[in-house]
C-alpha positions as CSV (number, residue, x, y, z in Angstrom):
1,M,0.0,0.0,0.0
2,D,2.9,2.4,0.7
3,D,4.6,1.7,-2.6
4,K,4.9,5.0,-4.4
5,R,6.4,3.7,-7.6
6,L,4.6,4.7,-10.8
7,V,4.3,2.9,-14.1
8,F,3.5,4.4,-17.5
9,T,0.3,2.7,-18.6
10,Q,-2.9,3.3,-20.5
11,K,-6.2,4.6,-19.1
12,F,-9.5,5.2,-20.9
13,N,-10.2,8.9,-21.7
14,P,-14.0,9.3,-22.0
15,L,-13.7,12.6,-23.8
16,T,-11.6,11.2,-26.7
17,G,-12.9,7.6,-26.4
18,N,-9.3,6.4,-26.6
19,L,-6.8,4.8,-24.2
20,E,-4.3,7.5,-23.2
21,W,-0.9,7.0,-21.7
22,T,-0.5,8.2,-18.1
23,Y,1.3,7.4,-14.9
24,L,-0.5,5.3,-12.3
25,P,0.7,3.6,-9.1
26,E,2.3,0.3,-9.8
27,N,-0.2,-1.5,-7.5
28,Y,-3.2,0.5,-8.9
29,D,-5.4,-2.5,-9.7
30,Y,-4.8,-4.0,-6.2
31,V,-5.6,-0.7,-4.5
32,Q,-8.7,-0.1,-6.6
33,E,-10.0,-3.5,-5.5
34,I,-9.7,-2.4,-1.9
35,S,-11.4,0.9,-2.6
36,R,-14.3,-0.8,-4.4
37,S,-14.7,-3.6,-1.9
38,D,-17.7,-2.1,-0.1
39,Y,-16.7,-3.3,3.4
40,G,-17.2,0.3,4.6
41,D,-20.9,0.5,4.0
42,M,-21.4,-2.9,5.5
43,L,-19.8,-1.7,8.7
44,W,-22.0,1.4,8.7
45,D,-25.1,-0.9,8.8
46,Q,-25.8,-0.4,12.5
47,E,-28.9,-2.7,12.5
48,R,-26.8,-5.5,11.0
49,N,-24.0,-5.1,13.6
50,V,-26.4,-4.9,16.5
51,L,-28.4,-8.0,15.6
52,Y,-25.3,-10.1,14.9
53,N,-23.9,-8.9,18.3
54,K,-27.1,-9.9,20.1
55,A,-27.3,-13.3,18.5
56,I,-23.6,-13.9,19.3
57,K,-24.1,-12.9,23.0
58,K,-27.1,-15.2,23.2
59,Y,-25.3,-18.2,21.8
60,V,-22.0,-17.7,23.7
61,E,-24.0,-17.6,26.9
62,R,-25.7,-20.8,25.9
63,L,-22.5,-22.6,25.0
64,M,-20.7,-21.5,28.2
65,S,-23.7,-22.8,30.3
66,I,-23.7,-26.3,28.7
67,K,-20.0,-26.8,28.2
68,K,-17.6,-27.8,30.9
69,P,-15.2,-25.1,32.0
70,T,-12.3,-27.1,30.7
71,E,-13.8,-27.7,27.3
72,K,-12.6,-25.5,24.5
73,I,-15.4,-23.7,22.5
74,R,-14.5,-23.5,18.9
75,V,-15.9,-21.0,16.5
76,I,-15.5,-20.4,12.8
77,D,-16.2,-17.0,11.2
78,I,-16.6,-17.2,7.4
79,G,-16.0,-14.0,5.4
80,T,-14.6,-12.2,8.5
81,G,-13.7,-8.9,6.7
82,T,-12.3,-6.7,9.4
83,G,-12.7,-9.4,12.0
84,L,-15.7,-7.7,13.6
85,L,-17.9,-10.7,14.2
86,S,-14.9,-12.8,15.5
87,M,-14.1,-10.0,18.0
88,M,-17.8,-9.9,19.1
89,V,-17.5,-13.6,19.9
90,C,-14.4,-13.1,21.9
91,R,-15.7,-10.1,23.8
92,E,-18.6,-12.1,25.1
93,F,-16.2,-14.6,26.9
94,G,-14.9,-11.7,29.1
95,S,-12.5,-13.1,31.6
96,N,-13.0,-16.6,30.2
97,L,-11.3,-15.7,26.9
98,N,-9.0,-18.7,27.2
99,R,-12.1,-20.9,26.6
100,V,-12.6,-19.8,23.0
101,A,-10.7,-20.4,19.8
102,V,-11.9,-18.7,16.7
103,T,-10.9,-19.5,13.1
104,A,-11.7,-16.6,10.8
105,F,-11.7,-17.1,7.0
106,E,-11.2,-14.2,4.6
107,C,-10.3,-14.9,0.9
108,F,-9.6,-11.3,0.0
109,S,-5.9,-10.9,0.8
110,P,-5.8,-7.2,1.7
111,M,-8.7,-7.6,4.1
112,A,-7.2,-10.7,5.7
113,E,-4.1,-8.6,6.4
114,C,-6.2,-5.8,7.7
115,A,-8.2,-8.1,9.9
116,E,-5.0,-9.4,11.6
117,K,-4.1,-5.8,12.4
118,V,-7.5,-4.8,13.7
119,I,-7.7,-8.0,15.8
120,K,-4.3,-7.3,17.3
121,R,-5.1,-3.7,18.0
122,N,-8.2,-4.8,19.9
123,N,-6.1,-7.5,21.9
124,F,-7.8,-10.6,20.5
125,D,-4.9,-11.9,18.4
126,K,-4.3,-14.8,20.9
127,S,-7.8,-16.1,20.4
128,I,-8.5,-15.5,16.7
129,T,-6.6,-17.1,13.8
130,V,-7.1,-15.5,10.4
131,I,-6.9,-17.8,7.4
132,N,-6.5,-16.1,4.0
133,S,-8.6,-18.6,2.0
134,R,-12.1,-19.5,1.0
135,S,-13.6,-21.7,3.7
136,D,-14.9,-24.3,1.2
137,E,-11.4,-24.8,-0.3
138,V,-9.6,-26.1,2.8
139,D,-9.3,-29.7,3.9
140,P,-12.0,-31.0,6.3
141,F,-11.4,-30.3,9.9
142,E,-10.3,-33.0,12.3
143,P,-13.1,-34.0,14.8
144,D,-11.5,-32.2,17.7
145,E,-11.1,-29.0,15.7
146,R,-14.7,-28.8,14.5
147,A,-16.8,-25.8,15.6
148,D,-19.6,-25.5,18.1
149,L,-20.6,-22.1,16.6
150,L,-20.6,-20.9,13.0
151,V,-20.9,-17.2,12.3
152,S,-20.9,-15.9,8.7
153,E,-21.9,-13.0,6.6
154,V,-21.4,-14.0,3.0
155,F,-24.6,-12.6,1.5
156,D,-25.4,-10.2,-1.3
157,T,-28.6,-8.6,-2.6
158,E,-29.7,-12.0,-4.0
159,L,-28.6,-13.7,-0.7
160,I,-26.9,-16.6,-2.5
161,G,-25.0,-14.8,-5.2
162,E,-21.6,-15.1,-3.4
163,G,-22.0,-18.8,-2.9
164,A,-23.6,-18.8,0.5
165,L,-25.4,-22.2,0.0
166,R,-22.1,-24.0,-0.6
167,V,-20.3,-22.1,2.1
168,F,-22.8,-23.1,4.8
169,K,-23.2,-26.7,3.5
170,V,-19.5,-27.3,3.5
171,A,-19.1,-25.8,6.9
172,L,-21.8,-27.9,8.4
173,T,-20.5,-31.2,6.9
174,E,-16.7,-30.6,7.1
175,Q,-16.0,-28.0,9.7
176,C,-18.7,-28.1,12.4
177,K,-19.7,-30.5,15.0
178,L,-23.1,-32.2,14.8
179,N,-26.0,-29.7,15.3
180,P,-23.9,-26.6,15.7
181,L,-25.3,-23.2,16.6
182,V,-25.4,-21.1,13.4
183,I,-25.6,-17.3,13.0
184,P,-27.7,-16.5,11.1
185,H,-30.0,-19.4,11.7
186,K,-32.4,-19.1,8.8
187,A,-33.2,-16.9,5.7
188,R,-36.5,-16.4,3.9
189,I,-36.9,-15.2,0.3
190,W,-39.8,-12.8,-0.2
191,V,-41.5,-11.8,-3.5
192,Q,-44.3,-9.4,-4.3
193,L,-46.1,-8.6,-7.6
194,V,-46.1,-5.0,-8.8
195,K,-46.8,-3.1,-11.9
196,S,-44.6,-0.3,-13.0
197,S,-44.3,1.4,-16.4
198,W,-40.9,2.9,-15.4
199,L,-39.4,-0.5,-14.4
200,N,-40.9,-2.4,-17.4
201,N,-39.8,0.2,-19.9
202,G,-36.2,-0.8,-19.1
203,H,-36.9,-4.4,-19.8
204,C,-39.2,-4.3,-22.8
205,M,-38.3,-1.7,-25.5
206,A,-41.1,0.8,-26.0
207,P,-43.9,-1.7,-25.2
208,K,-46.6,0.9,-25.9
209,G,-44.9,2.5,-28.9
210,I,-42.8,5.6,-29.4
211,S,-44.4,9.1,-28.9
212,I,-43.3,12.7,-29.1
213,D,-45.4,15.4,-27.5
214,G,-48.3,13.0,-27.1
215,K,-48.3,11.9,-30.8
216,K,-47.6,8.2,-31.4
217,L,-45.0,7.7,-34.2
218,N,-44.9,5.1,-36.9
219,I,-41.7,3.4,-35.7
220,E,-41.6,-0.4,-35.6
221,I,-39.6,-2.4,-33.1
222,P,-37.7,-5.3,-34.7
223,K,-39.3,-8.7,-34.1
224,S,-35.9,-10.0,-32.9
225,I,-36.2,-7.6,-30.0
226,I,-40.0,-8.1,-29.4
227,N,-39.5,-11.9,-29.4
228,C,-36.5,-11.9,-27.1
229,Y,-36.5,-13.1,-23.5
230,G,-34.7,-9.9,-22.4
231,S,-31.9,-9.5,-19.9
232,N,-31.8,-12.2,-17.2
233,H,-29.4,-10.1,-15.1
234,L,-30.4,-9.2,-11.6
235,H,-31.7,-5.6,-11.3
236,D,-30.6,-4.5,-7.8
237,L,-31.7,-1.1,-6.8
238,Q,-32.9,0.9,-3.7
239,A,-36.6,0.0,-4.1
240,N,-37.1,2.0,-1.0
241,Q,-36.9,5.1,-3.1
242,L,-39.7,4.0,-5.5
243,E,-42.9,5.8,-4.5
244,V,-45.9,3.6,-4.2
245,G,-48.7,5.0,-6.3
246,K,-46.3,7.0,-8.5
247,D,-43.4,4.8,-9.5
248,I,-45.0,1.4,-8.7
249,E,-48.4,-0.1,-7.8
250,L,-48.6,-3.0,-5.5
251,I,-50.9,-5.7,-6.9
252,S,-50.4,-8.5,-4.4
253,D,-49.3,-9.1,-0.8
254,P,-45.7,-10.4,-0.3
255,M,-45.2,-14.2,-0.1
256,I,-42.4,-16.4,1.0
257,A,-40.8,-18.3,-2.0
258,F,-38.0,-20.2,-0.3
259,V,-36.6,-20.9,3.2
260,F,-33.0,-21.8,3.9
261,D,-32.1,-23.2,7.3
262,F,-28.4,-22.6,7.6
263,S,-28.1,-25.2,10.4
264,K,-29.4,-28.1,8.2
265,P,-27.4,-29.2,5.2
266,D,-30.5,-30.8,3.6
267,S,-32.2,-27.4,3.5
268,L,-29.5,-25.9,1.4
269,K,-30.5,-27.2,-2.1
270,Y,-28.6,-26.0,-5.1
271,D,-31.6,-26.5,-7.4
272,D,-35.2,-26.0,-6.3
273,H,-38.5,-24.6,-7.5
274,T,-41.9,-23.8,-6.2
275,T,-45.2,-22.2,-7.4
276,L,-46.8,-19.4,-5.5
277,E,-50.5,-18.4,-5.9
278,F,-51.0,-14.7,-5.5
279,I,-54.4,-13.2,-5.0
280,L,-54.4,-10.0,-7.2
281,K,-55.4,-6.9,-5.3
282,N,-55.9,-4.9,-8.5
283,S,-56.9,-5.7,-12.0
284,L,-54.5,-6.0,-14.9
285,N,-55.7,-4.1,-17.9
286,S,-53.2,-5.0,-20.6
287,E,-50.4,-4.4,-18.2
288,F,-47.1,-6.1,-17.4
289,V,-46.1,-7.7,-14.1
290,N,-42.8,-7.2,-12.3
291,I,-41.5,-8.9,-9.2
292,V,-39.9,-7.2,-6.1
293,F,-37.5,-9.4,-4.3
294,W,-35.9,-9.2,-0.8
295,W,-34.9,-11.5,2.1
296,D,-34.8,-11.5,5.8
297,L,-32.6,-13.3,8.4
298,F,-33.5,-15.0,11.6
299,M,-30.3,-14.4,13.5
300,D,-31.1,-17.0,16.2
301,D,-33.0,-20.3,16.5
302,E,-35.8,-18.8,18.6
303,S,-36.6,-16.0,16.1
304,E,-35.9,-13.4,18.7
305,Y,-33.7,-11.3,16.4
306,V,-34.8,-10.7,12.8
307,L,-33.1,-8.5,10.2
308,S,-35.3,-7.6,7.3
309,C,-34.3,-6.1,3.9
310,A,-38.0,-5.4,3.1
311,P,-38.8,-2.2,1.4
312,Y,-40.6,0.4,3.5
313,W,-44.1,-0.5,2.4
314,A,-43.7,-4.1,3.6
315,H,-41.3,-3.7,6.5
316,P,-42.3,-5.6,9.6
317,T,-41.2,-3.0,12.1
318,K,-44.2,-0.9,12.9
319,D,-42.5,2.5,13.2
320,I,-40.8,2.0,9.8
321,S,-43.6,0.4,7.7
322,G,-44.9,2.9,5.2
323,T,-42.3,5.6,5.9
324,K,-39.8,5.8,3.0
325,N,-36.8,7.6,4.6
326,R,-36.9,5.9,8.0
327,I,-35.9,2.5,6.7
328,P,-32.5,1.2,8.0
329,W,-29.9,2.3,5.4
330,R,-27.7,-0.3,3.7
331,D,-26.1,-0.3,0.3
332,H,-24.7,-3.8,0.3
333,W,-28.1,-5.5,0.7
334,M,-30.7,-3.8,-1.5
335,Q,-33.9,-5.0,-3.0
336,A,-34.0,-6.5,-6.4
337,I,-36.4,-6.4,-9.4
338,Y,-37.0,-9.5,-11.5
339,Y,-38.8,-9.6,-14.8
340,L,-40.9,-12.1,-16.7
341,P,-39.8,-12.8,-20.2
342,A,-39.9,-9.7,-22.4
343,Y,-41.8,-11.5,-25.1
344,Y,-44.8,-12.1,-22.9
345,K,-47.9,-10.2,-23.8
346,P,-49.5,-7.8,-21.3
347,F,-51.8,-9.5,-18.8
348,E,-55.6,-9.1,-18.7
349,M,-56.8,-10.2,-15.2
350,N,-59.4,-9.2,-12.7
351,S,-58.9,-8.3,-9.1
352,K,-59.0,-11.3,-6.7
353,E,-58.0,-13.7,-9.5
354,I,-55.1,-16.1,-8.8
355,F,-51.8,-15.3,-10.4
356,K,-49.5,-18.3,-10.4
357,L,-45.8,-17.5,-10.3
358,N,-43.1,-20.2,-10.8
359,C,-40.0,-19.5,-8.7
360,Y,-36.7,-21.2,-9.3
361,H,-33.1,-21.0,-8.0
362,D,-29.8,-22.7,-8.6
363,E,-26.7,-22.4,-6.5
364,F,-26.2,-18.7,-7.2
365,S,-29.3,-17.1,-8.6
366,F,-33.1,-16.9,-8.8
367,W,-35.5,-16.6,-11.8
368,F,-39.3,-16.5,-12.2
369,D,-41.8,-17.4,-14.9
370,V,-45.4,-18.2,-15.5
371,G,-46.9,-21.3,-17.2
372,S,-47.4,-24.9,-16.5
373,S,-43.9,-26.3,-16.4
374,K,-40.2,-25.5,-15.8
375,A,-39.2,-26.6,-19.3
376,S,-39.5,-23.9,-21.9
377,A,-39.0,-24.0,-25.7
378,R,-37.4,-20.6,-25.4
379,S,-34.0,-19.8,-23.9
380,N,-34.0,-17.7,-20.7
381,F,-31.1,-15.6,-22.2
382,C,-31.2,-12.5,-24.4
383,S,-31.2,-13.7,-28.0
384,C,-31.3,-10.3,-29.8
385,G,-28.1,-9.0,-28.2
386,I,-29.7,-5.6,-27.4
387,H,-30.8,-6.4,-23.9
388,N,-27.3,-7.8,-23.0
389,D,-25.4,-4.9,-24.6
390,L,-27.5,-2.0,-23.4
391,S,-28.3,-1.2,-19.8
392,R,-31.9,-1.1,-18.6
393,N,-31.6,2.7,-18.1
394,R,-30.5,3.1,-21.7
395,I,-33.3,1.0,-23.1
396,R,-35.8,3.1,-21.1
397,M,-34.1,6.4,-21.9
398,M,-34.0,6.0,-25.7
399,A,-37.8,5.7,-25.9
400,D,-38.5,8.2,-23.2
401,E,-41.1,10.6,-24.6
402,R,-39.9,13.5,-22.4
403,V,-36.3,13.1,-23.8
404,L,-37.5,12.7,-27.4
405,S,-39.8,15.6,-27.1
406,V,-36.8,17.8,-26.2
407,I,-34.4,16.5,-28.8
408,Y,-36.4,15.9,-31.9
409,P,-38.8,18.8,-32.6
410,P,-36.1,21.4,-33.3
411,V,-34.3,18.8,-35.5
412,F,-37.4,18.0,-37.4
413,I,-37.8,21.7,-38.2
414,E,-34.3,21.8,-39.7
415,I,-35.0,18.9,-42.1
416,F,-38.7,19.4,-43.0
417,G,-39.1,19.9,-46.7
418,K,-35.4,19.9,-47.5
419,R,-33.7,17.7,-50.1
420,D,-30.1,16.3,-50.3
421,L,-29.3,16.8,-46.7
422,N,-26.3,15.0,-45.1
423,I,-26.9,14.4,-41.4
424,L,-24.5,12.9,-38.9
425,F,-25.6,11.4,-35.7
426,L,-23.1,11.1,-32.8
427,G,-24.0,8.7,-30.1
428,D,-24.6,5.0,-29.4
429,A,-27.7,2.9,-30.2
430,S,-30.3,5.6,-30.5
431,L,-33.8,6.0,-32.0
432,I,-32.9,9.5,-33.3
433,P,-31.3,8.3,-36.5
434,V,-34.4,6.0,-37.1
435,L,-36.7,9.0,-36.7
436,L,-34.5,11.0,-39.1
437,G,-34.5,8.2,-41.6
438,K,-38.3,8.1,-41.5
439,D,-38.8,11.8,-41.9
440,L,-35.9,12.7,-44.2
441,H,-36.5,13.2,-47.9
442,E,-35.3,10.2,-49.9
443,S,-32.5,12.2,-51.4
444,G,-30.9,12.7,-48.0
445,K,-28.6,10.5,-45.9
446,V,-28.2,9.9,-42.1
447,Y,-24.8,8.8,-41.1
448,V,-24.1,6.8,-37.9
449,I,-20.8,5.5,-36.5
450,N,-20.3,2.1,-34.9
451,R,-17.2,3.1,-32.9
452,G,-16.1,-0.5,-33.1
453,Q,-19.2,-1.7,-31.1
454,M,-21.2,-4.5,-32.6
455,V,-24.3,-3.4,-30.6
456,N,-24.4,-0.2,-32.7
457,K,-24.1,-2.1,-36.0
458,R,-26.7,-4.7,-34.9
459,F,-29.1,-2.0,-33.6
460,Y,-29.1,0.2,-36.7
461,E,-29.3,-2.7,-39.1
462,E,-32.3,-4.2,-37.3
463,F,-34.2,-0.9,-37.0
464,G,-33.1,0.2,-40.5
465,R,-34.5,-3.0,-42.2
466,T,-37.6,-3.1,-40.1
467,N,-38.5,0.5,-40.8
468,E,-37.3,0.4,-44.5
469,I,-34.8,3.2,-44.2
470,M,-31.6,1.4,-45.2
471,D,-31.4,3.5,-48.4
472,R,-31.1,6.6,-46.2
473,L,-29.0,5.2,-43.4
474,V,-25.3,4.9,-43.7
475,I,-23.6,2.8,-41.1
476,A,-19.8,3.5,-40.8
477,D,-17.3,1.8,-38.6
478,D,-15.4,5.1,-38.0
479,I,-15.4,8.7,-38.9
480,S,-12.4,8.0,-41.2
481,D,-14.6,5.6,-43.2
482,I,-17.0,8.4,-44.2
483,E,-16.4,10.0,-47.6
484,Q,-15.2,13.6,-47.6
485,I,-18.5,15.4,-47.4
486,Q,-19.7,18.5,-45.5
487,F,-22.5,17.9,-43.1
488,D,-25.5,20.1,-43.1
489,L,-26.6,18.9,-39.6
490,I,-24.9,17.1,-36.7
491,I,-27.0,15.7,-33.9
492,A,-26.0,14.1,-30.6
493,E,-28.5,12.7,-28.1
494,P,-26.0,12.9,-26.2
495,F,-25.3,9.4,-24.9
496,F,-22.5,6.8,-25.3
497,N,-22.4,3.3,-23.8
498,S,-19.0,4.1,-22.2
499,I,-20.2,7.1,-20.1
500,S,-20.0,7.0,-16.4
501,L,-20.2,10.6,-15.3
502,P,-22.6,13.0,-17.1
503,W,-19.9,15.0,-18.9
504,D,-18.4,11.9,-20.4
505,A,-21.0,12.4,-23.1
506,F,-18.9,15.5,-24.3
507,H,-17.2,12.9,-26.5
508,F,-19.5,14.1,-29.2
509,W,-18.0,17.6,-28.9
510,Y,-14.5,16.1,-29.3
511,L,-15.6,14.2,-32.4
512,I,-17.1,17.4,-33.9
513,G,-13.7,19.1,-33.6
514,D,-12.0,16.1,-35.3
515,M,-14.4,16.4,-38.2
516,A,-13.9,20.1,-38.4
517,E,-10.2,19.5,-38.9
518,R,-11.1,17.2,-41.8
519,G,-13.2,19.9,-43.4
520,M,-16.5,18.0,-42.8
521,V,-17.9,20.8,-40.5
522,T,-18.4,24.3,-41.8
523,I,-19.8,27.6,-40.5
524,K,-23.1,26.5,-42.1
525,T,-23.3,23.2,-40.2
526,K,-26.1,23.2,-37.7
527,I,-25.2,21.5,-34.4
528,Y,-27.6,20.0,-31.8
529,P,-27.3,20.4,-28.9
530,S,-25.9,23.9,-29.6
531,K,-24.8,24.6,-26.0
532,G,-24.2,22.7,-22.8
533,R,-23.1,23.2,-19.2
534,V,-21.9,21.5,-16.1
535,V,-24.0,22.4,-13.1
536,M,-23.6,21.8,-9.4
537,L,-25.5,22.3,-6.2
538,P,-24.5,22.0,-2.5
539,V,-26.4,19.1,-0.8
540,A,-26.6,17.1,2.4
541,F,-27.0,13.4,2.0
542,D,-29.1,11.3,4.3
543,H,-26.7,8.4,4.1
544,L,-24.5,8.4,1.0
545,W,-21.8,10.4,2.9
546,K,-21.0,7.2,4.8
547,I,-19.2,5.6,1.9
548,K,-16.5,8.3,2.3
549,A,-16.4,8.6,6.1
550,E,-14.2,7.2,8.7
551,L,-15.7,4.4,10.9
552,R,-13.4,4.9,13.8
553,N,-15.3,2.7,16.2
554,V,-17.9,0.0,15.5
555,E,-19.8,-1.6,18.3
556,G,-17.0,-0.7,20.7
557,F,-14.1,-2.0,18.5
558,D,-11.3,0.2,17.2
559,L,-11.2,0.0,13.4
560,A,-8.4,2.6,12.8
561,D,-6.4,0.1,10.7
562,F,-9.3,-0.4,8.3
563,D,-9.9,3.4,8.1
564,S,-6.2,3.8,7.2
565,L,-6.3,1.1,4.6
566,L,-9.3,2.5,2.9
567,E,-8.1,6.1,3.1
568,K,-4.8,5.2,1.3
569,A,-6.7,3.3,-1.3
570,R,-9.1,6.1,-2.0
571,E,-6.2,8.7,-2.2
572,L,-4.5,6.6,-4.9
573,C,-7.4,5.6,-7.1
574,D,-10.7,7.4,-6.3
575,S,-11.8,10.4,-8.2
576,P,-13.1,13.2,-6.0
577,I,-16.3,13.2,-8.1
578,E,-18.0,9.9,-8.4
579,P,-20.9,8.7,-10.4
580,Q,-24.1,7.7,-8.5
581,P,-27.8,7.4,-9.4
582,L,-28.8,10.1,-6.9
583,W,-32.5,9.2,-7.0
584,E,-31.6,6.1,-5.0
585,Y,-29.7,8.2,-2.3
586,P,-31.8,11.0,-0.8
587,C,-30.2,14.4,-0.4
588,K,-31.5,17.8,0.6
589,A,-30.6,21.0,-1.3
590,L,-28.5,23.4,0.7
591,S,-29.4,26.2,-1.8
592,D,-32.2,26.7,-4.3
593,K,-29.8,28.3,-6.8
594,P,-27.7,25.8,-8.9
595,I,-24.2,27.0,-9.9
596,T,-23.0,26.8,-13.5
597,V,-19.5,25.5,-13.3
598,F,-18.7,25.4,-17.0
599,D,-20.7,26.8,-20.0
600,F,-19.8,25.5,-23.4
601,D,-20.8,26.5,-26.9
602,F,-20.5,23.4,-29.0
603,R,-20.9,25.4,-32.3
604,D,-18.0,27.9,-31.8
605,E,-15.6,26.2,-29.4
606,R,-13.4,23.2,-30.2
607,V,-12.2,20.9,-27.5
608,T,-8.9,19.0,-27.7
609,T,-6.7,17.0,-25.3
610,R,-4.8,20.3,-24.7
611,S,-7.9,22.0,-23.5
612,R,-8.3,22.9,-19.8
613,Y,-11.2,24.7,-18.1
614,N,-11.0,26.1,-14.6
615,F,-13.5,27.2,-12.1
616,T,-13.0,28.8,-8.6
617,K,-15.6,29.9,-6.1
618,M,-15.9,30.7,-2.4
619,M,-19.2,29.1,-1.4
620,K,-21.0,29.9,1.8
621,I,-23.1,27.2,3.6
622,E,-25.4,28.7,6.2
623,N,-26.4,26.8,9.3
624,S,-23.9,24.1,8.6
625,N,-24.4,22.4,11.9
626,D,-27.9,21.4,10.9
627,Y,-26.3,18.6,8.7
628,N,-23.7,16.0,9.4
629,N,-22.2,16.2,5.9
630,L,-21.6,18.7,3.1
631,G,-21.6,17.4,-0.4
632,L,-21.9,18.5,-4.0
633,A,-24.1,17.1,-6.7
634,F,-23.2,17.6,-10.4
635,W,-25.1,17.2,-13.6
636,T,-25.2,18.4,-17.2
637,E,-27.7,20.4,-19.3
638,Y,-28.0,20.7,-23.1
639,D,-29.8,23.2,-25.3
640,F,-31.9,21.9,-28.1
641,G,-33.4,25.0,-29.7
642,D,-35.4,26.7,-26.9
643,K,-35.7,23.4,-24.9
644,K,-33.3,22.1,-22.3
645,L,-32.3,18.4,-21.7
646,S,-31.2,17.9,-18.1
647,T,-29.5,14.9,-16.5
648,G,-30.2,16.4,-13.0
649,P,-33.2,17.5,-11.0
650,V,-36.6,17.0,-12.6
651,E,-38.6,19.3,-10.3
652,K,-38.0,22.8,-8.9
653,I,-35.2,22.8,-6.3
654,I,-36.3,24.0,-2.9
655,C,-33.7,24.7,-0.2
656,D,-33.7,22.2,2.7
657,Q,-36.1,19.9,0.7
658,Y,-35.3,16.6,-0.9
659,I,-34.3,16.8,-4.6
660,E,-36.1,14.7,-7.2
661,W,-33.5,13.4,-9.6
662,C,-33.7,12.1,-13.2
663,K,-33.8,8.3,-12.8
664,N,-32.3,7.6,-16.3
665,W,-28.9,9.1,-15.6
666,K,-26.2,8.9,-13.0
667,Q,-25.1,12.2,-11.6
668,G,-21.7,13.2,-10.1
669,M,-21.3,13.5,-6.3
670,A,-18.6,14.6,-4.0
671,I,-18.4,14.6,-0.2
672,L,-16.6,17.7,1.0
673,H,-17.0,17.1,4.7
674,S,-18.6,14.8,7.2
675,R,-18.6,15.0,10.9
676,F,-19.5,13.0,14.0
677,A,-22.2,14.0,16.4
678,D,-19.8,15.4,18.9
679,E,-18.1,17.7,16.4
680,M,-19.3,21.2,15.9
681,L,-18.6,23.7,13.1
682,M,-19.2,27.4,13.0
683,K,-22.8,28.4,12.2
684,D,-21.8,29.4,8.7
685,L,-19.1,27.7,6.7
686,L,-17.1,28.9,3.7
687,I,-15.8,26.4,1.2
688,D,-13.1,27.4,-1.2
689,L,-13.6,25.4,-4.4
690,E,-11.3,24.7,-7.3
691,I,-12.6,22.6,-10.2
692,E,-10.6,21.7,-13.3
693,Y,-11.8,19.9,-16.4
694,D,-8.6,18.2,-17.6
695,C,-9.3,17.2,-21.2
696,S,-6.0,15.4,-21.6
697,L,-7.5,12.6,-19.4
698,G,-11.2,13.6,-19.7
699,V,-11.6,14.0,-15.9
700,M,-13.1,16.6,-13.7
701,N,-10.8,17.4,-10.8
702,L,-12.0,18.9,-7.5
703,K,-10.2,20.5,-4.7
704,S,-12.0,21.9,-1.7
705,R,-10.9,23.7,1.5
706,L,-13.2,24.4,4.5
707,I,-12.8,27.8,6.0
708,K,-14.5,28.6,9.4
709,E,-15.9,32.0,9.9
710,N,-15.6,33.4,13.5
711,E,-19.0,34.7,14.4
712,E,-17.7,37.4,16.8
713,T,-14.9,39.0,14.7
714,G,-15.9,37.9,11.2
715,K,-12.3,36.8,10.8
716,I,-11.7,33.8,8.5
717,L,-10.0,30.9,10.0
718,D,-8.4,28.3,7.7
719,N,-9.5,24.7,8.6
């Protein structure tokens, strides 16, 4: 971790779309893996920590009461991470610490090393042995080494996606004594039927057709897409931020699909199925059905301590149920959405009818279907390639009427009634070239560029043939493959499959400059969008700040070594501005006036790898002690004629109120400061900001400095 040696290597530049040479730490990949490991947000899950601790306390007391004082109590902890659960076990033995021996498995080498340091710092290194290995890849334990107690946390959003079934089964049969105590004791899989146009529009492409300003267009979806199963990938998201009655409608009560008893090997089947019969609470009028999925854990064998990942509308805790932002926050265990095959027709059913859902799982995943048998003539994988190659957000976005109604009307005015137009579209897999091909005079041409991506070629060929526009649609592999012509019109959506942060879409601007040098763009060339900007707003997050904050102490244990490991990893490989879908992470506006960071004219300016743009500002945050964190949210805006396309807020911003974000895009976020409850700031806080858009790497750099203002003298004190 302390190795400062640099190597000359290639890194993707989203502005140019190329790999650029740059210097990175020699151990960059290793360090990045630590930074992305998500151990931090697991440890911020207070409910998880408390319930594990209570179950451990209960079982340790039971073991100490039934075991002879001279008998060694053996424990295995699988997926120990920082060693937290192992230390919880040891602490419960108090002065009888010599009675326990804990074997802690951790397969991720950096965390295994960190766990040893944390355990030593907390004085449990004589009782805990850390093994850097998967627990199911070691030799079976000898009888006298087998465990009385098994503690493990190897779960993901799908519960079994990290191999939990095999981990527990191997532990029970090869590493534990007969009938051991197990934490958690049991898990239940819950599913609920919902209907949601927003969710389904990311699974089925434009199931109700394509419209602009309320007018349905004559655009046909290729049969290869219509008849496809769709993506079978898990769709994990913070379903707690979906608003019932607006984003989704609940059409059934939740039901338990599967139960896994982690203390019984026979309960841990690698292949199982069942059929659930839901009573519909609402009718289905030519509507699709989606499935919300979550699980809960019974931490002990008496069901005294239960951890639920249920969304707010179904949560069993009375003071939480029905209240969206009071739900325990966790980012490592979210809810998931599952979809029925995309080729299914919409359902016509009455309220109180029975909806039969077939539920399946293998060793690592779940899937769902309707019908009479498990066997199906169709594959449960995407056959058209589009669902696999494009994200659900992209599939939803490309047919979004609000987006098309901003982009296309001013473009249509430019082409209406004109002959012999040469139009270039810049972007990936978009319906805009299809719309142009349908409306353009037969003498005109629409050029699209594959950029070396088969998905673009496949998409445009499928839509071009289906909509009979191949005589007007020119599909090129690269700009250099286009004949030397001058374009009358250049349009960008703007979207590329490679974007992560909103301004990564400025790649189209870079390409325009490249074509200008080739003489393909003239002063007469119309460009849409004509202008764009990067915008920011100071915000306070409910919980997202935790992914950047120190833990310090968790359940009474000193985790300074983990904080140090993570801090060094972040310094080396994390950008100060990170992409996040902010609609999933509530934040309040600290101002009602967004700040324009950079303003660009795509018609008159040319961007190159030598370009650099700088922004400085002294920003004042009033009543800063009302919040435990200060952050910035970033997004982009584009001008299409007199209309604006925004990747940010979709409703008016009101200070000290939650922001409603565009769900189709990720925004940028930065945490400037977070504080613990016992730390106080001055009433008003000044933040010195420096932001640089470094086009040589296509990155936005941020530097911030907190300055406290003395209330009595008004003198500025550097922090």
